[in-house]
C-alpha positions in Angstrom: 18.9 27.0 -109.4 20.6 30.5 -109.5 21.1 31.8 -113.0 23.9 34.1 -112.3 26.4 31.6 -113.8 24.1 30.3 -116.4 25.1 31.1 -120.0 22.1 31.7 -122.2 24.0 32.5 -125.3 23.8 30.7 -128.6 27.5 30.3 -128.6 27.2 28.1 -125.3 24.5 25.9 -127.1 26.9 25.5 -130.0 29.7 24.5 -127.7 27.7 21.9 -126.1 26.8 20.5 -129.5 30.5 20.6 -130.4 31.2 18.3 -127.4 28.2 16.0 -128.0 29.4 12.3 -128.1 26.1 11.3 -129.9 26.0 14.2 -132.4 27.0 11.9 -135.4 23.7 9.9 -135.0 21.8 13.0 -136.1 22.9 12.3 -139.7 21.2 8.8 -139.4 17.8 10.5 -139.5 15.5 12.3 -142.1 15.3 15.8 -140.8 13.1 18.3 -142.6 15.1 21.4 -143.5 13.9 24.5 -141.6 11.9 22.4 -139.1 12.7 21.7 -135.4 11.0 18.4 -134.4 10.4 18.2 -130.7 7.7 15.6 -130.8 9.7 12.4 -130.6 7.7 11.5 -127.6 4.7 10.9 -129.8 6.4 9.7 -133.0 10.0 9.3 -133.5 11.6 10.5 -136.8 12.5 8.0 -139.6 16.0 6.8 -139.7 17.9 5.9 -142.9 18.5 2.5 -141.5 14.8 1.8 -140.8 14.2 2.8 -144.5 16.9 0.3 -145.6 15.6 -2.6 -143.5 11.9 -1.8 -144.6 13.1 -2.1 -148.2 15.1 -5.4 -147.4 11.9 -7.0 -146.1 9.9 -5.8 -149.0 12.5 -7.3 -151.3 12.3 -10.6 -149.4 8.6 -10.7 -150.0 9.1 -9.9 -153.7 12.0 -12.5 -154.3 11.1 -15.2 -151.9 7.3 -15.2 -151.6 6.1 -17.7 -149.0 9.6 -18.9 -148.5 10.4 -15.6 -146.7 9.0 -17.1 -143.6 12.0 -19.4 -143.2 14.5 -18.0 -145.6 16.4 -14.7 -146.2 18.3 -12.4 -144.0 15.4 -12.0 -141.5 13.1 -15.0 -141.6 9.7 -13.8 -140.8 8.7 -16.6 -138.7 11.2 -15.7 -136.1 11.3 -12.0 -136.5 9.4 -11.1 -133.4 11.7 -13.2 -131.2 14.7 -11.7 -132.9 13.6 -8.1 -132.2 12.6 -9.1 -128.6 16.2 -10.3 -128.1 17.6 -7.1 -129.5 15.3 -5.0 -127.4 16.0 -6.7 -124.1 19.0 -4.6 -123.1 17.0 -1.4 -123.6 14.6 -2.5 -120.8 17.1 -4.5 -118.7 15.7 -7.9 -119.4 17.0 -11.4 -120.4 16.7 -11.9 -124.2 13.8 -14.5 -123.9 11.8 -12.2 -121.6 10.9 -9.7 -124.4 8.9 -10.2 -127.5 7.9 -7.6 -130.2 4.3 -8.0 -130.9 0.8 -6.6 -130.8 0.1 -3.0 -129.7 0.1 -1.3 -126.4 -3.5 -2.0 -125.6 -3.8 -5.5 -127.1 -0.6 -6.4 -125.0 -2.1 -4.9 -121.9 -5.2 -7.1 -122.5 -3.1 -10.2 -122.9 -1.1 -9.5 -119.8 -4.1 -8.3 -117.6 -6.0 -11.4 -118.7 -3.1 -13.5 -117.4 -2.0 -11.8 -114.2 -5.4 -10.5 -113.0 -6.9 -13.6 -111.4 -9.4 -12.1 -108.8 -10.5 -14.1 -105.7 -13.3 -13.1 -103.5 -10.9 -11.2 -101.2 -8.3 -10.0 -103.7 -10.2 -8.4 -106.6 -9.0 -4.9 -107.2 -6.6 -3.2 -109.7 -4.6 -0.1 -108.8 -3.9 2.5 -111.5 -3.7 6.3 -111.3 -6.0 9.2 -112.3 -3.2 10.6 -114.6 -2.8 7.4 -116.7 -3.2 7.4 -120.4 -6.8 6.7 -121.1 -6.3 3.6 -123.3 -4.8 1.7 -120.1 -7.9 2.7 -118.1 -10.3 1.5 -120.8 -8.5 -1.8 -121.0 -8.4 -2.3 -117.3 -12.1 -1.4 -116.9 -13.0 -4.0 -119.6 -10.9 -6.6 -117.9 -12.9 -6.1 -114.7 -16.1 -6.2 -116.5 -15.1 -9.6 -118.0 -14.8 -10.8 -114.5 -18.2 -9.4 -113.5 -16.7 -6.7 -111.6 -17.8 -3.1 -111.3 -14.9 -0.8 -112.5 -16.1 2.0 -110.3 -15.6 -0.1 -107.3 -12.7 -2.4 -108.3 -10.4 0.0 -110.3 -8.5 2.2 -107.7 -7.2 5.3 -109.3 -4.5 7.0 -107.3 -5.2 10.8 -106.9 -2.7 13.3 -107.7 -1.9 15.9 -105.0 -1.4 18.7 -107.5 -2.8 17.4 -110.8 0.7 16.8 -112.2 2.5 14.3 -110.2 1.8 11.0 -108.4 3.6 10.3 -105.1 4.9 6.9 -104.5 3.8 7.0 -100.9 0.1 7.4 -102.0 0.5 4.4 -104.3 2.0 2.3 -101.4 -0.7 3.4 -99.1 -3.3 2.0 -101.5 -1.7 -1.4 -101.6 -4.3 -3.0 -99.3 -5.2 -6.8 -98.8 -7.9 -6.6 -101.5 -5.6 -5.6 -104.3 -4.7 -8.2 -106.8 -2.9 -6.3 -109.5 -1.1 -2.9 -110.0 -0.6 -1.4 -113.5 1.3 2.0 -113.5 3.1 4.2 -116.2 6.8 4.2 -115.9 6.6 7.9 -116.9 3.4 9.9 -116.6 2.5 11.1 -120.2 1.6 14.7 -119.3 4.0 15.7 -116.7 6.9 13.5 -117.6 7.3 12.2 -114.0 9.4 9.0 -113.8 8.1 6.8 -111.1 10.4 4.7 -108.7 9.8 1.4 -110.4 12.2 -0.5 -108.3 10.6 0.7 -105.0 7.1 0.2 -106.0 7.8 -3.3 -107.2 9.4 -4.2 -104.0 6.5 -2.8 -101.9 3.9 -4.6 -104.1 5.6 -8.0 -103.8 6.0 -7.5 -100.0 2.2 -7.4 -100.0 1.7 -10.3 -102.5 0.5 -8.1 -105.2 1.7 -8.6 -108.9 2.8 -5.4 -110.6 3.3 -4.3 -114.2 4.2 -1.2 -116.0 3.3 0.8 -119.1 6.7 1.9 -120.6 5.4 3.8 -123.6 6.8 7.2 -122.4 10.2 5.9 -121.1 11.4 2.9 -123.3 14.1 4.2 -125.5 14.7 7.4 -123.4 15.2 6.0 -119.8 17.2 2.8 -119.1 15.4 0.2 -117.0 16.2 -2.9 -115.2 13.1 -4.8 -115.2 14.5 -8.2 -114.5 16.8 -7.0 -111.6 14.0 -5.2 -110.0 11.6 -8.2 -110.3 8.9 -6.4 -112.3 6.3 -8.9 -113.2 5.5 -7.6 -116.7 5.7 -4.5 -118.8 4.4 -3.3 -122.3 5.2 -0.4 -124.6 5.0 1.0 -128.0 8.1 1.3 -130.1 7.2 4.2 -132.3 8.1 7.0 -130.0 11.6 7.2 -128.7 12.4 3.9 -130.4 11.5 5.2 -133.9 9.8 2.1 -135.3 7.4 4.1 -137.5 3.7 5.0 -137.3 1.6 2.1 -136.0 4.9 0.1 -135.3 4.4 -3.1 -133.5 4.6 -2.9 -129.7 6.7 -4.7 -127.1 6.2 -6.6 -124.0 8.2 -8.1 -121.1 7.3 -11.1 -118.8 9.6 -11.9 -115.9 11.0 -15.5 -116.4 9.5 -16.5 -113.0 6.3 -16.5 -114.8 7.5 -18.7 -117.6 5.2 -21.8 -118.0 2.1 -19.9 -117.1 -0.6 -20.2 -119.8 -1.5 -16.7 -121.0 -5.1 -15.6 -120.3 -5.5 -15.0 -124.0 -3.9 -17.2 -126.5 -3.6 -17.7 -130.2 -1.8 -19.0 -133.2 1.6 -17.5 -132.2 1.4 -18.3 -128.5 2.6 -21.7 -129.5 6.1 -23.2 -129.0 7.8 -22.6 -132.4 8.6 -26.3 -133.1 4.9 -27.3 -132.3 3.1 -24.5 -134.0 2.7 -26.4 -137.3 1.6 -29.7 -135.7 -1.9 -28.2 -136.0 -3.1 -29.7 -132.7 -6.1 -28.3 -131.0 -4.3 -28.5 -127.6 -1.9 -25.5 -127.4 1.6 -26.1 -126.4 2.7 -22.5 -125.2 6.1 -21.2 -125.9 8.3 -21.4 -122.8 9.2 -17.7 -122.8 7.8 -14.3 -123.5 6.7 -15.6 -126.9 3.7 -17.3 -125.4 2.1 -13.8 -125.0 1.9 -13.4 -128.8 -1.5 -13.8 -130.4 -1.5 -13.6 -134.2 0.8 -13.5 -137.1 3.6 -10.9 -137.0 3.0 -7.8 -138.9 6.2 -8.2 -140.9 6.3 -4.9 -142.8 5.6 -2.9 -139.6 8.4 -4.8 -137.9 10.8 -4.2 -140.7 11.8 -0.6 -139.8 12.4 -1.5 -136.2 15.4 -3.8 -137.3 17.3 -0.7 -138.5 16.3 1.4 -135.4 17.5 -1.1 -133.1 21.0 -1.1 -134.8 21.3 2.5 -133.8 20.3 1.9 -130.3 22.8 -0.9 -129.9 25.7 1.5 -131.1 24.4 4.6 -129.0 23.7 2.6 -125.7 20.9 3.6 -123.3 23.6 4.9 -120.8 24.8 7.6 -123.3 21.3 8.3 -124.5 20.0 9.0 -121.0 22.9 11.2 -120.1 22.4 13.4 -123.1 18.5 13.3 -122.7 18.8 14.5 -119.1 21.4 17.2 -120.2 19.0 18.4 -123.0 16.0 18.7 -120.8 18.0 20.3 -118.0 19.3 22.9 -120.4 15.8 23.5 -121.7 14.4 24.0 -118.2 17.3 26.4 -117.4 16.7 28.5 -120.6 12.9 28.6 -119.9 13.5 29.9 -116.5 16.0 32.4 -117.7 14.4 33.6 -120.8 10.5 33.2 -120.2 10.3 34.5 -116.7 7.1 36.4 -116.1 5.4 35.2 -119.3 2.9 32.8 -117.6 4.8 29.5 -118.1 5.2 26.8 -115.4 7.5 23.8 -115.7 5.3 21.0 -114.6 7.7 18.1 -114.9 10.0 17.1 -111.9 13.2 19.0 -111.7 15.3 16.1 -110.3 17.0 13.9 -112.8 15.9 10.6 -111.1 12.2 11.7 -111.3 12.3 13.0 -114.9 11.6 11.2 -118.2 12.6 12.5 -121.6 10.3 15.5 -122.1 9.7 18.9 -120.6 6.2 19.6 -119.7 5.4 23.3 -120.1 2.1 24.7 -118.8 0.4 27.9 -120.1 -3.2 28.9 -120.2 -2.8 29.7 -123.9 -1.0 26.3 -124.6 -3.3 25.4 -127.6 -2.8 28.7 -129.3 1.0 28.8 -128.6 1.3 25.2 -130.0 -0.4 26.3 -133.1 1.8 29.3 -133.6 5.0 27.3 -133.0 3.9 24.8 -135.7 2.3 27.1 -138.3 4.5 30.1 -138.1 7.9 28.7 -137.0 8.0 25.2 -138.2 8.6 23.9 -134.7 6.7 20.7 -134.0 5.6 20.5 -130.3 2.9 18.4 -128.7 -0.2 19.6 -127.0 -2.0 17.8 -124.1 -5.2 19.0 -122.8 -5.9 21.1 -121.0 -2.9 23.5 -120.9 0.3 21.5 -121.6 3.1 22.0 -124.2 5.2 18.9 -124.4 8.7 19.4 -125.7 10.9 16.4 -126.3 14.5 17.1 -127.3 15.5 13.5 -128.3 19.1 12.5 -127.7 19.6 10.7 -131.2 18.8 13.7 -133.3 18.0 16.9 -131.5 20.7 19.5 -130.7 21.2 22.0 -127.9 21.2 24.7 -130.7 17.6 23.6 -131.5 16.6 23.8 -127.8 18.1 27.3 -127.7 16.1 28.3 -130.9 12.9 26.8 -129.4 13.1 28.9 -126.3 13.9 32.0 -128.4 10.8 31.4 -130.5 8.6 31.0 -127.4 9.9 34.3 -126.1 9.2 36.1 -129.5 5.7 34.7 -129.6 5.0 35.8 -126.1 6.4 39.2 -126.7 4.6 39.8 -129.9 1.4 37.9 -128.7 1.2 36.3 -132.2 -0.8 33.4 -130.7 -3.8 35.7 -130.3 -4.7 35.3 -134.0 -5.4 31.6 -133.6 -8.6 30.0 -132.3 -8.3 28.4 -128.9 -9.3 25.0 -130.3 -7.1 21.9 -130.9 -7.1 19.7 -134.0 -8.7 16.3 -134.1 -5.3 14.7 -133.4 -3.3 16.7 -130.8 
């Protein structure tokens, strides 16, 4: 875009904040004074409501003991189902199509074990070479369990530029020997949002089942999984959904698959009214609850109750509108203020192809991230080999913070203050 009309002033950022319809939600979160937190795409901040509901569940354990499973404000026995119902609108699903259970990887294993049923002629899985590694590990192990060689049977769609995956390339790989497709909704490095509806339609036209990893989109990007006919999806709730470190994950199964016995089953796969019959023949739940395995992690579910209250009030439509505006403003500021300093914006520019974070490439990314964090109390996210991920989150970040972030980056580059740091990331990036 032309920057002749772009206003790079702090006053303009403050004016945007003054007109922000979601600004009042910022007071709901614990914000560290003097720190700018732009890492909500890895771990969202704690809300005061999450603290409240965590303490409420602790109190129920203290006061009710074992009766907490069926009594109190939030009976534990039905908590995963309750939170699934409350999460459903965030992903565009019916209430009984979502369950809050497990983790990203354990949920993928349950879903892949169910929906990957290879035959002699259809026995391959499509993923991409830019997927988060844990998805690849899980798919490789699922292939091995079927006696298949991952090097031959796991097709990883190549990126043309190392940043993005073109939908045309995925569709071209949908050949007659493919049984299952598992893709990210948003690529974790570049922030590219795939065309979920189109890919689902193309897969189904070829008789292929398709599922999505929503870790880097759920809570930042509205979805319509049921409307689009997506077969299944899974995600973590501790990023944009602010459920807390190690928070319980979520999964979606399209109702057309209800009644199908999951490939992996356990105690909580049971229909609720049959669970305590103690029969050795499982009667699976007749909804997404069938894809649970073990007992709910009650104290890890507790903060999510409070977080979902906030999302119900804010609505995904408003959150997405502000998220796109924040990332657009950040990209425009970067182009205006950091020109000639070696930065490349790696995420798509188009709104319909962009998730909730800005992906900024620089050959000194590690050292710049360390400088941001240690000297300026600005929390970014580094991804190898050269990416600074910056996630201005609609619920609690401001346009003023985006303005400050870009000014700090400009100062770091002008002063070359990053040079004092070793070009080495920490154990956890």
